[in-house]
C-alpha positions in Angstrom: -3.1 -4.7 -9.1 0.6 -5.1 -9.2 3.7 -3.0 -7.7 7.0 -3.6 -9.1 9.8 -1.8 -7.0 13.3 -1.5 -8.4 15.7 -0.9 -5.6 19.2 -1.3 -4.1 17.7 -2.4 -0.9 14.8 -4.7 -1.4 14.6 -5.5 2.4 13.2 -2.0 3.2 9.9 -2.3 1.0 9.6 -6.0 1.7 8.8 -5.4 5.3 5.7 -3.4 4.3 4.5 -5.7 1.7 4.7 -8.5 4.4 2.8 -6.6 7.1 -0.6 -5.4 8.2 -3.3 -4.8 5.6 -1.1 -5.1 2.8 -0.1 -8.6 3.8 -3.9 -9.6 3.7 -4.5 -7.9 0.4 -1.5 -9.9 -1.1 -2.7 -13.1 0.6 -6.2 -12.5 -1.1 -4.7 -12.1 -4.4 -5.9 -8.3 -4.6 -2.6 -6.9 -4.6 0.8 -8.4 -6.3 4.1 -7.3 -6.0 7.9 -8.0 -7.1 10.9 -6.5 -5.6 13.7 -6.2 -8.0 17.3 -5.7 -6.7 19.2 -3.5 -9.2 22.6 -4.8 -8.0 21.8 -8.2 -9.5 22.1 -6.5 -13.0 25.6 -5.0 -12.2 28.6 -6.0 -14.4 31.4 -6.3 -11.8 32.0 -8.5 -8.8 31.5 -5.5 -6.4 27.9 -5.1 -8.0 28.6 -1.4 -8.6 25.5 0.6 -9.4 26.7 4.3 -9.1 29.3 6.6 -10.3 30.2 10.3 -10.4 28.2 12.6 -12.6 29.7 14.2 -15.8 30.4 18.0 -15.2 31.5 17.4 -11.9 29.5 18.0 -8.5 29.1 16.4 -5.3 27.6 12.7 -4.9 27.0 9.9 -7.1 24.3 9.0 -9.8 22.9 5.5 -10.4 24.4 4.1 -13.6 22.0 3.8 -16.4 23.1 0.3 -17.6 22.2 -1.8 -14.5 19.1 0.1 -13.9 18.0 -0.2 -17.5 18.7 -3.9 -17.6 16.5 -4.2 -14.3 13.8 -2.1 -16.0 14.0 -4.5 -19.2 13.7 -7.6 -17.0 10.2 -6.4 -15.8 9.2 -5.3 -19.4 8.8 -1.7 -18.1 8.9 -0.4 -21.7 5.5 -1.9 -22.2 2.5 0.6 -22.3 0.6 -1.5 -19.6 3.2 -0.7 -17.3 3.1 2.7 -15.6 6.7 3.7 -14.6 7.2 6.2 -11.8 10.5 7.9 -10.7 10.2 9.0 -7.0 12.3 12.3 -6.7 12.1 15.5 -4.8 12.0 17.2 -8.5 8.7 15.5 -9.4 5.1 16.7 -9.5 3.6 17.1 -6.0 1.7 13.8 -4.8 -1.8 14.2 -3.9 -4.8 12.3 -2.8 -6.3 12.8 -6.5 -3.1 11.3 -8.0 -3.5 8.4 -5.6 -6.9 7.6 -6.8 -5.7 8.1 -10.4 -2.9 5.7 -9.8 -5.3 3.0 -8.0 -6.9 2.4 -11.5 -3.6 1.3 -13.0 -3.0 -2.5 -13.8 0.8 -2.3 -12.8 3.0 0.5 -11.4 6.7 0.2 -11.7 8.5 2.3 -9.0 12.2 3.3 -9.3 13.7 4.0 -6.0 16.4 6.6 -6.3 19.7 6.9 -4.1 22.7 9.2 -3.9 22.2 12.3 -6.2 19.5 10.4 -8.4 19.5 8.6 -11.7 20.8 9.2 -15.3 18.5 11.4 -17.1 18.6 8.9 -20.0 16.7 6.4 -18.0 14.0 9.0 -17.3 13.6 9.9 -20.9 13.6 6.4 -22.1 11.5 4.5 -19.5 9.7 6.9 -17.1 6.0 7.9 -17.4 6.1 10.5 -14.5 8.3 11.8 -11.9 6.6 12.3 -8.5 7.7 14.1 -5.4 6.0 13.3 -1.9 6.8 16.5 -0.4 9.2 19.6 -0.5 12.1 17.8 1.3 14.9 15.5 0.5 15.3 11.8 1.8 18.1 9.7 1.7 16.0 6.7 0.9 13.9 6.5 -2.4 12.4 3.2 -0.8 10.8 5.3 2.0 9.2 7.5 -0.5 8.1 4.8 -3.0 6.5 3.0 0.0 4.4 6.2 0.9 3.1 6.0 -2.7 2.4 2.5 -2.5 0.6 2.7 0.8 -1.7 5.5 -0.3 -2.5 3.9 -3.7 -3.2 0.2 -2.7 -5.7 1.0 -0.1 -7.8 2.6 -2.7 -8.1 -0.5 -4.8 -11.5 -2.2 -4.6 -12.0 -4.8 -1.7 -8.7 -3.7 0.2 -10.6 -1.3 2.6 -14.3 -0.6 2.9 -15.7 2.2 0.8 -17.5 3.9 3.8 -14.1 4.2 5.6 -12.6 5.8 2.3 -15.4 8.2 2.0 -15.1 9.7 5.4 -11.1 10.2 5.4 -9.3 13.4 5.3 -9.2 15.1 1.7 -12.4 13.3 0.8 -14.7 16.2 0.0 -12.1 18.9 0.5 -12.3 18.4 4.3 -9.9 16.9 6.9 -11.4 14.1 9.0 -13.3 14.9 12.2 -12.0 13.8 15.5 -12.7 10.2 16.7 -13.4 8.8 20.1 -13.6 5.2 21.5 -13.9 3.6 25.0 -13.7 4.5 27.9 -16.1 7.3 28.0 -13.8 9.4 30.3 -10.2 9.4 30.0 -7.9 11.7 32.1 -11.0 13.8 33.0 -12.0 14.3 29.3 -15.5 13.0 28.3 -16.5 11.9 24.9 -18.8 14.5 23.4 -22.3 13.7 24.5 -23.7 13.8 20.9 -21.6 10.7 19.9 -23.5 8.5 22.4 -26.8 10.0 21.9 -27.9 7.6 19.3 -29.1 10.6 17.0 -27.4 9.8 13.7 -28.5 13.0 12.0 -27.0 15.1 15.1 -23.9 13.0 14.9 -23.5 13.8 11.1 -23.9 17.4 11.6 -21.4 17.4 14.5 -18.9 15.7 12.4 -19.1 18.1 9.6 -18.8 21.0 12.0 -15.7 19.4 13.5 -14.3 18.6 10.0 -14.8 22.2 9.0 -13.1 23.5 12.3 -10.1 21.4 11.8 -9.8 22.3 8.1 -10.1 25.9 8.8 -7.4 25.6 11.4 -4.9 23.3 9.7 -5.5 23.7 5.9 -7.8 26.7 5.1 -6.6 26.6 1.6 -8.5 23.4 0.9 -11.8 25.0 1.9 -11.1 28.2 -0.3 -10.2 26.2 -3.2 -13.3 24.2 -3.0 -15.4 27.4 -2.5 -13.9 29.0 -5.4 -14.4 25.7 -7.5 -18.0 25.6 -6.5 -17.7 22.0 -4.9 -18.4 22.9 -1.4 -21.7 21.8 -0.1 -24.3 24.3 0.8 -24.6 23.1 4.3 -20.9 23.4 4.6 -21.0 26.9 3.3 -23.8 27.8 5.9 -21.7 26.5 8.7 -18.6 28.3 7.6 -20.4 31.6 7.9 -21.0 30.6 11.5 -17.5 29.6 12.1 -15.7 32.7 11.0 -14.8 33.5 14.6 -13.2 30.0 15.3 -9.8 30.2 16.2 -7.7 27.7 18.2 -4.3 29.2 17.8 -4.2 30.5 21.3 -1.8 33.5 21.5 -0.3 33.4 18.1 -1.8 36.7 16.6 -0.1 36.3 13.2 -1.6 32.8 12.7 -5.0 34.3 13.9 -4.7 37.2 11.4 -3.8 35.0 8.5 -6.6 32.4 9.3 -9.3 35.2 9.8 -8.2 36.5 6.3 -8.7 33.1 4.6 -12.1 32.6 6.5 -13.3 35.8 5.2 -12.4 34.8 1.8 -14.3 31.7 2.1 -17.5 33.3 3.6 -17.4 35.8 0.7 -17.1 33.1 -1.8 -20.0 31.4 -0.1 -22.1 34.5 -0.1 -21.4 35.5 -3.7 -22.7 32.1 -4.8 -25.9 32.3 -2.8 -26.6 35.8 -4.3 -26.1 34.3 -7.7 
């Protein structure tokens, strides 16, 4: 798989591609990348790549001509290239989208700056606009790197399949708590079940803890899974036992909201059993 990143600051994503697991994937030939400096396609000696928007308003926009030439240089117009513009105005990025993108042969990422890019570039080249969250960054490179990081690790042979299967958002659950040596740290012991050697009890403990964490931090994931019928029966049974689980301490508002969502999940699970 190949990532091609178009940017005004190639030194930002370069550090990511040359470090850690990504560097190993590149060395093994599993992942390839190309960093294209948009300034190399500017027309003047100052390498100008931005100008004021038509109609007025604050900020600058990336000029369409240098950016278009940069896209042409990597043949972004070809169907085999999947072009993404990273922008707060795009569709929300999710694990499901990351999995979908991991099956592409080549992804071309446009890193925005300033107030964005000329709409004609989007209309002519871009396959989809993606947002990594409901907030604004000054650096499109940071947002593009987030997408690259979540996608490349799903490519075969980058990370073991077992590790991926147990991560957060796999099976609609957040990942369970993890522990390592020493057995006692600052007076806190590792849960005995994890050193019991009983793999079935460990599996059940992990499922229960995943459910607890998801109920606490992202109850919407569980409710959506229950409503869609994708929640395992074992998890549904545990949910009915966990409806009193609350760890928000003295925050009554959050407690009330959590209990309401838990009750919806419980009812959905009970209704399916009755059917």
